[in-house]
N, C-alpha and C positions, 0 to 999 in steps of 0.2 A: 842789044842791047841785055844785061842780066835781069833776074827777076830775085829779090828777095823772097826767103822763104816766107810763109804765113804762118803767124804767131798767134793770131788771135784767138782761136779754137782752144788752143792749145792751156795758152792763160786763162781764159774762164773756166776749163774744165779744174785746173790746178786751184785756184779760186775757190771754186764749191765744194773741192778735195779737202781743203783747210778748212772751210766753214764748218764741213760735216766734221771734222778731226775735231775744232775748237767745241762743237756741240757736246760729241761725245765724252770729253772730258770733262765738261761743267756737268752733265747729267752723270756722270762717275764720281764727282768728290763728295767727300762726309757731309759737307755743309749743304751741297744742292740737294743731299738727300734726308737731309736732317729737317726739312718741314718748317724752317725757320725763314721767316720774311720779311721784308722793312714794307710795312702797307699803309705807313704815314711820317710826318714827322716827328721822331722820340716814340714810335710806335713799331713793335715787331710782335708779328703773329705767326704761332706755334699751331701748323697743321698735323696732329699726332700726341705724342705723350712728352712733358717736360720733365724729366726725373733730375731730380737735385741731389747731388752729392751729400753724403753728412759732413755737417760744418763749411758749406760752400755759399751759406747764405746765414746771417745773422739780422736780428732786429735793429741793430746800429747801423748797419748796412744800408738797408732797405728805407729810404724814404717814405714819408707820410704819403698815402694813396699814390705809391708808385705801382701797386698791384692794387685792381679795385673788381668787386663782386662782379659786376656787367661785362669785367673784359674777361672772366673765366668761364670756360663753360660749363654746362650741366655735371655737377659729381665731381668737379674741382674740387680741389682743398681751398678753401678760403683766405681772403688778406690774414684773418684774426689768427687763423692754423699757424700760417707762414712766420710772423711777427712776434706771435707767442705760444711755441707748441704744447707748454705745461700751464696746469695750472694749479699751484699749491694750495692747499689750506689744512687746516688742522682741526683737532677733535679735541674736548677734556669736558668730561659731563661727570658728576655724581648723584647719585641717589641713595635713598635713606629707607630706614624702617621697611624691609620687606621680609617677606616670611619664605625662607628655603624649604622645600617638598623634595620625594624623592623621585620627581623628574625634572626633566630640564627646564627651565622659565626664566625670560630675561628680567634681569634684577638694575640693567640700564640700559641705553642705546638712543637711536639715532637716525631720521630718515636722510640720507643724503641723495639730492637731486641734481641728476647725469646734466652738466650744463650743454649749450648749444655747440656742437660742432664735435663734441667729447665722445672716442668710444672706446675709452678705457681708463681703469683707475687702479693704478699701484697703493697699495694700503699696508701699514706694519703700522699696529697697533697692540695696547695693552690694557691689561685691566686686573685690578685690584678686588677681592672680596673678603672682606671682613663679616664673621659674624658668629652670634653666639649660639652654644650647644643650650636652651633649654628645657631639654626631652628630659624624662627620666635613663635614657640609655646611649653608653657611648655611641658615637656615629664620626660618617665623615664628611667635609665640604667640599664639595665638587667645584669646578669654575672652567669657563672656555670662554672664546671670543668666537663671533662669527659676523661672517658677509654674505648675506643675501642667504644662499643655499651651501654655504662653502664654511665647514667648523673646523677652527684651528683645531688643537693638540688639549684634549682635557686634561687637569690635572687636579689632586685632592690634599687633605691635610685632615689627621684624625683628630678630632673632638671629645674628650671624655665629658662625662656630664657636667655641669654647669662652664664648659670650657668653651674657649673662644679665641680664635687663630685669624690670620689672614692669608688669603692663596693667592697667585699670582698666576695669570694665562698671557699667552699673544698670538698673534696671527701676521704672517707676511704673505699677501696673494697680488695676483692682476687678475682683474676682471676685465675681460672683453668682448666688445661685440655689444658693447653698450646703445641704447638709442634714448638721444638725449631727449630731455623731459621726464624719464622715467624714474622710478625711485629704486635706491637699495639701502636696505635696513641693514645698519654697524652696531651691536649688541655684544652685553657680555653676559652671559647667564651663571646659572648656579642651581645645584641640586646637594640633597644626602643620598648618603647610599640607602638608607633604609627608614627614618622616621620623618618628622614633619616639624618643623621647630614653629615656634609662635612667634608672632611680629616682635620684633625688640629695638626701638628706638636707637641701639647704638648699631644696628646691622647697616657698613656702608659698601657700597660700590663704584670704584670710579675709574672710568674706560677715557683712555689718551690715545689720539692716533693722528699720524703723518700719512695726507694724502697726496697723491697727486696724480691729477686728471692728463689725461694725454689726448691728444687730438690727434 
């Protein structure tokens, strides 16, 4: 009576080999190594960093409450930063009746408070300064725009005795590493070259600026 060859052990070895191969392939896949896993119905968890490419997500594509603060680890970007990465604002101020001296002094300005979750500020500002030389000597009127410790280019216009004119100046800068809740002073300042003008009600300074707060 013939005897069939034994196949049981060989088949089990083949099954275990195939299982190891399948596990190896699964562990080597990009998705498996991404740290993304489904932890509940409609819930995905990222173990590591989630990097969004530029324009990969917009406010109109993200439903309200799709990302909530409790679902994000400490130090992660907040929901508000995802749906509104920029906060636009504007400044338009006018001051009068100042007296320029031979040292830089603010003639018009405003404190800017850094909003929550914001770390950068893009500023484009312009100033126009008008003054009357009511001294006994010809002089110059100088003007510049500053944000915090950053000064823009200074410009001047000559003023004869009893002369008057308007000088403009501007500033474009990006302030970084800001602390939410802190303040930055945006201002226009003016000075003469040598003398001290007395206060004149006609002296006028206007400061305008376009602000873009960046999260």
